[in-house]
C-alpha positions as CSV (number, residue, x, y, z in Angstrom):
1,M,-24.3,22.9,11.4
2,G,-23.7,26.2,11.9
3,E,-21.8,26.6,15.5
4,K,-19.5,29.2,13.8
5,A,-20.5,30.4,10.4
6,G,-16.7,32.6,10.4
7,Y,-14.6,29.8,9.3
8,R,-12.5,31.0,6.4
9,T,-9.4,29.0,6.1
10,R,-8.9,25.6,4.2
11,R,-8.3,24.0,7.4
12,E,-11.2,25.8,9.2
13,I,-13.7,24.0,6.5
14,E,-11.8,20.8,6.1
15,A,-12.0,20.7,9.9
16,F,-15.7,21.5,10.1
17,L,-15.9,18.2,7.5
18,E,-14.1,16.0,9.4
19,H,-16.0,17.2,12.4
20,L,-19.3,16.0,10.5
21,G,-17.3,12.7,9.1
22,E,-17.3,11.0,5.9
23,R,-21.0,9.4,5.9
24,A,-22.6,12.6,6.8
25,V,-21.3,14.6,4.4
26,R,-22.2,12.2,1.4
27,V,-25.9,11.7,2.9
28,A,-26.2,15.9,2.5
29,L,-24.8,16.1,-0.7
30,Q,-26.8,13.0,-2.2
31,S,-29.7,14.8,-0.4
32,G,-29.5,17.7,-1.5
33,M,-28.9,20.0,1.8
34,R,-27.1,23.5,2.0
35,F,-24.3,23.4,3.8
36,P,-23.4,27.2,6.0
37,M,-21.7,29.5,4.2
38,P,-18.3,29.6,3.3
39,F,-18.5,26.1,3.3
40,G,-20.9,25.2,0.3
41,E,-21.4,22.1,-1.5
42,Y,-18.7,22.5,-3.9
43,H,-15.9,22.1,-0.8
44,A,-18.0,19.3,0.8
45,A,-18.0,17.9,-2.8
46,M,-13.8,18.4,-3.1
47,W,-13.5,17.0,0.2
48,L,-15.1,13.9,-0.3
49,A,-13.1,13.4,-3.9
50,R,-9.8,14.0,-2.1
51,R,-10.7,11.4,0.5
52,D,-11.9,8.8,-2.1
53,R,-8.6,9.7,-3.8
54,E,-6.4,9.5,-0.7
55,R,-8.7,5.9,-0.1
56,R,-7.4,4.8,-3.5
57,E,-3.9,5.6,-3.2
58,S,-3.5,3.7,0.2
59,V,-5.1,0.6,-1.2
60,R,-2.9,0.9,-4.5
61,R,0.5,1.4,-1.7
62,R,-0.6,-1.6,0.5
63,E,-1.6,-3.9,-3.2
64,T,1.9,-2.4,-4.3
65,A,4.1,-4.1,-0.8
66,R,2.0,-6.9,-1.2
67,L,3.6,-7.5,-4.7
68,N,6.8,-6.5,-3.6
69,R,6.9,-8.7,-0.5
70,T,5.4,-11.7,-2.9
71,L,8.1,-11.2,-5.3
72,D,11.1,-10.4,-2.9
73,D,10.1,-14.2,-1.3
74,A,9.9,-15.6,-5.0
75,S,13.2,-13.9,-5.4
76,A,14.9,-15.3,-2.5
77,T,13.1,-19.2,-2.8
78,I,14.8,-18.9,-6.4
79,Q,18.2,-18.2,-4.8
80,L,18.0,-20.3,-2.5
81,E,17.0,-23.7,-5.3
82,R,20.0,-22.3,-7.2
83,G,22.6,-22.2,-3.6
84,T,20.8,-25.6,-3.4
85,R,22.0,-27.0,-6.7
86,F,25.2,-25.6,-6.5
87,A,25.5,-27.1,-3.4
88,T,24.7,-30.4,-4.7
89,G,27.1,-30.0,-7.8
90,A,29.7,-28.9,-5.9
91,G,29.6,-32.1,-3.3
92,L,29.1,-34.6,-6.2
93,V,32.7,-32.4,-7.8
94,A,34.1,-33.2,-4.3
95,L,32.9,-36.9,-4.3
96,I,34.4,-37.4,-8.0
97,A,38.1,-35.6,-6.8
98,L,37.8,-38.1,-4.0
99,A,36.8,-41.0,-5.7
100,L,39.9,-40.2,-8.4
101,S,42.3,-39.7,-6.3
102,G,41.4,-42.8,-4.6
103,F,41.8,-44.7,-7.3
104,R,45.3,-43.0,-8.2
105,G,46.7,-44.0,-5.0
106,L,46.2,-47.6,-5.3
């Protein structure tokens, strides 16, 4: 873990943790291993918390998109049913109008 102990920026710290991987960082924290400075357990725990939060937000966004698609599909179905009823009603009105005009012509 201590290839380069001079990491200083947040980006370098996160790159180090990314290199280790989420599972390795989680195992290291749970087993009480010490991280080389300047990383520390605090940075690792915060990194894991952010990853978990990002994962939850990603799941929430996917669920929201799925729900929106379902609602859009339901709305389209409702509109199609309304259009079908309107067309049926318009057809009946046209048939009645033709029948009445036929009776008047007799």
